[in-house]
N, C-alpha and C positions, 0 to 999 in steps of 0.2 A: 611587464607586470599587468598591463591591460588585458592581455589574452588570458593570463592566469585567472584574473577576476571574472572574465566572461565564462571560462570553463567551470570555475568554482560555483558561480551562480547557476549554471546549467545543471551541474551535478547535485545541487541542492533542491532542484525542482521536485524530484520524486519523493525524497524524505519529507519535505515540507508539505507536499500534497497529501501524503499518507497521514501525517500528523493532523493536518487541518480537516480532511474528510473523515478520518478516523474519529476525531473528537466530535465532529458534527453528527456522524452516524450513531455513535455510541450514546449521545445525549438526545438527539432529535432525528431519529430515523424517519425517512419519508413515510407519511401516514398511509398512503395508498400505493398499491402496485401500479407502476407506470412504465411506459416504454423508454424513458429518457434518463431517469436519475435514480440511483440506488444500487445496491448489490443485486445484480440481475443474473441469475442462473435459472435453469429449469426447475431445480428443487426449491430455490428461494421464492419463486413466483407461483408456487402451488396454491397458496391461500394467504390470508392476512397474517395468520400465526407464523408461518414459515418466513414470510416477508419481514415481519418485525424482528423475529429471532435472528435471521441471517444478517440483517443490516446492523443490528446492535452488536452481534458477535464479531462480525467483520470489522466494525468500527473500533472495538476494543483491541482486537488483534493488530489491525493496521496502525493504530495509534502507538502501540508498544514497539512494533517493528520500525516505525518511522523514526522514533527517537534513537533507536540503535543505529539505524542507517545514517542519521544526521551526525552522530558521534564518529562513526567510521569514515564518513565523507570528509569531515574536518581533519581527522588524523591522517587520512590518506593523501589529501591535497596539500597540507601544510609543507611537506618536504619538497613539493614541486615548485614552490615559490622561487623565482629567479632562474628556473631551468628554461631550456629552449622550447619553442612552440611544438616541436615534434614530441618531445617527452611529455609535455603537458597534455597534448592531444591523446596520446596513447594511454596515459594515466587516467584521464577523464573518461575515455571510452571503456576501459577495463572497469572502472568504478561503476559506470552506468549498467554494464552487464551484470556485475555483482549485485547491484541494487535490485535487479529484477528478481533475484532468487527469493528474498523475503516477501516480495509482493506475491509471487506464485505460492509460496508456503502459506501465506495468509489466506489465500483462496482455498488451498487444499485443507487447511485446518478448519475453516468455516464449513466447507462441504462435508467434512468428516463429522463435525458437530451436528449438522443438519440431519445426516443419515443416522446418527446415534440417537437423536431426540425425536425424529419423525419417521413414519413409515413412508413407503413409496408414493402414497396418495396424499402425503402432507398432514396426516393425522398424528397427534402426539403419541409417543410410545409409553 
């Protein structure tokens, strides 16, 4: 049971992080473009407008996907209670791989929204 709890907590890290940072970015996006914290891509860092838009948009998207991931994680790991460590390890690793998909989708959706709303120089369309 101890190993299941460990893997369950590890599998919750990404959804909980996406929920927490998503909530934070959607409400309190970093005010200034900086090298350490925020949604940092070439397009998002063009100017203050793209920076604010991208961080807010990514925050909302990440927050939603985080809740979906949290539910999937719980439903996926519950049947593994009481199984051997090999089964729990494989289930946990598969789940982490699956969790990366919504993260990358959140990035792709945000980049698409940036390109839809701003030109290549970061000016609003």
